[in-house]
C-alpha positions as CSV (number, residue, x, y, z in Angstrom):
1,M,16.6,7.2,-6.4
2,V,13.6,5.3,-6.1
3,S,11.6,3.8,-9.2
4,I,7.8,2.7,-8.6
5,A,6.0,0.6,-11.2
6,P,3.1,-1.7,-11.1
7,V,3.5,-5.1,-9.8
8,T,3.5,-7.5,-12.7
9,P,3.1,-11.4,-12.6
10,D,7.7,-11.4,-12.9
11,D,7.6,-9.6,-9.3
12,R,6.2,-12.6,-7.4
13,A,9.1,-13.6,-5.4
14,E,10.3,-9.8,-4.5
15,W,6.6,-9.1,-4.2
16,G,6.4,-12.4,-1.8
17,T,9.4,-11.6,0.3
18,L,8.3,-7.8,1.1
19,W,4.7,-9.2,1.9
20,D,6.0,-11.3,4.1
21,G,7.9,-8.7,5.8
22,Y,4.8,-6.7,6.0
23,L,2.7,-9.3,7.8
24,T,5.7,-10.1,10.2
25,F,6.0,-6.2,10.8
26,Y,2.4,-6.6,11.8
27,E,2.6,-10.0,13.8
28,A,0.1,-11.6,11.1
29,S,-0.3,-14.8,9.0
30,L,-2.1,-15.7,6.1
31,A,-3.1,-19.1,4.5
32,E,-0.7,-19.4,1.5
33,E,-3.9,-19.4,-0.7
34,T,-4.8,-16.0,0.6
35,T,-1.6,-14.9,-0.4
36,A,-1.7,-16.4,-3.7
37,A,-5.0,-14.9,-4.4
38,T,-3.9,-11.4,-3.5
39,F,-1.4,-11.5,-5.4
40,A,-3.5,-12.6,-8.3
41,R,-5.8,-10.0,-7.9
42,I,-2.9,-7.2,-8.0
43,V,-1.6,-8.5,-11.2
44,D,-5.1,-8.8,-12.5
45,P,-5.9,-5.4,-14.3
46,G,-9.4,-6.2,-13.8
47,S,-9.7,-6.9,-10.1
48,G,-10.0,-3.5,-8.7
49,I,-6.8,-4.0,-6.6
50,H,-3.7,-1.9,-7.7
51,G,-0.2,-2.6,-6.6
52,A,3.4,-1.3,-6.9
53,I,6.6,-1.9,-6.2
54,A,9.5,0.2,-5.3
55,R,13.3,-0.3,-6.7
56,D,16.4,1.3,-5.4
57,D,19.1,2.3,-7.9
58,D,20.5,-1.4,-7.9
59,G,17.3,-2.4,-9.0
60,E,16.3,-4.4,-5.7
61,A,12.8,-4.5,-4.7
62,V,12.7,-2.5,-1.5
63,G,8.8,-1.6,-1.1
64,I,5.2,-2.2,-2.0
65,V,2.0,-0.5,-1.9
66,H,-1.6,-1.7,-2.4
67,W,-4.5,0.3,-3.2
68,L,-8.3,0.1,-4.3
69,T,-11.1,2.5,-4.6
70,H,-14.8,2.5,-4.0
71,A,-17.9,4.4,-4.2
72,A,-18.6,7.1,-1.4
73,T,-21.5,8.7,-0.1
74,W,-19.5,12.1,0.2
75,T,-18.6,12.6,-3.5
76,T,-20.0,12.1,-6.9
77,T,-16.5,10.2,-7.5
78,T,-14.5,7.6,-5.6
79,Y,-12.2,7.3,-2.5
80,C,-9.1,5.9,-2.9
81,Y,-8.0,3.5,0.0
82,L,-4.5,2.9,0.3
83,E,-4.5,-0.8,2.3
84,D,-1.1,-2.0,2.3
85,L,2.5,-0.1,2.4
86,F,5.4,-1.7,3.6
87,V,9.1,-0.8,3.1
88,A,12.0,-3.1,3.7
89,P,14.3,-2.1,6.7
90,D,17.1,-1.0,4.7
91,G,14.9,1.3,2.5
92,R,13.6,3.3,5.4
93,R,14.2,6.7,5.8
94,T,15.5,6.9,2.4
95,G,11.9,8.5,1.0
96,V,11.0,5.2,-0.5
97,G,7.6,5.4,2.0
98,G,6.8,9.0,0.8
99,A,7.4,8.1,-2.8
100,L,5.1,5.0,-2.7
101,V,2.6,7.3,-0.8
102,D,2.8,10.0,-3.5
103,H,2.6,7.3,-6.4
104,V,-0.8,6.4,-5.0
105,R,-2.0,9.9,-4.7
106,Q,-0.9,10.5,-8.2
107,W,-2.8,7.4,-9.3
108,A,-5.6,8.4,-7.6
109,E,-5.6,12.1,-8.8
110,A,-5.3,10.7,-12.3
111,H,-8.3,8.5,-11.9
112,G,-10.8,11.1,-10.3
113,S,-10.7,9.8,-6.8
114,A,-11.4,12.7,-4.2
115,K,-9.0,11.8,-1.7
116,V,-6.5,8.8,-0.5
117,Y,-7.1,7.6,3.1
118,W,-5.1,4.8,5.0
119,L,-4.8,3.2,8.5
120,T,-1.7,2.2,10.4
121,A,-0.7,0.7,13.4
122,E,-1.1,3.4,16.4
123,S,2.7,2.0,17.5
124,N,3.9,2.5,14.2
125,A,6.2,5.6,15.0
126,T,8.3,5.6,12.1
127,A,5.4,5.5,9.5
128,R,3.2,8.0,11.7
129,A,6.1,10.5,11.3
130,L,6.1,10.3,7.6
131,Y,2.3,10.3,7.5
132,D,2.0,13.2,9.5
133,R,4.3,15.2,6.9
134,V,2.3,14.0,4.1
135,A,-1.3,14.1,5.3
136,T,-3.4,15.2,7.6
137,R,-5.2,13.3,10.6
138,S,-8.9,12.5,10.1
139,G,-9.5,12.7,13.7
140,M,-11.5,9.3,13.1
141,I,-11.3,6.2,15.4
142,H,-11.4,2.7,13.4
143,Y,-13.8,0.2,14.7
144,E,-14.2,-3.2,12.9
145,I,-16.3,-6.6,13.1
146,T,-15.2,-9.4,12.0
147,T,-17.5,-11.8,10.1
148,A,-15.9,-14.8,9.3
């Protein structure tokens, strides 16, 4: 059975291993100062960025999830954006990913958000199989402009 708890400063090393796995999966790299700032914001209750870490029965960290809320024009409350979700290879297909998504859903519901939404790579078939079971595809196509 998986347990999920907020990320704390004591989780830095395990979080870092999972974060590195996430970046590797998406063939991305970030400067160490960006990773350090990201972790600092996740563990700062006032930053607006939230994080949770999943542990298996042996207490090993097997997954992470990060999310934030923002005002929206189509609701009087907020939307919750699930920004990052990663499950270590050994934890995949064991319910960890679904538990992390449900953790964010419960948090969003408790904090009054109208919905939870996220993006994933079109090629991420494993994650998309889970997402197709737990959520509804919006039909929207994602675009972006890099500004810096």
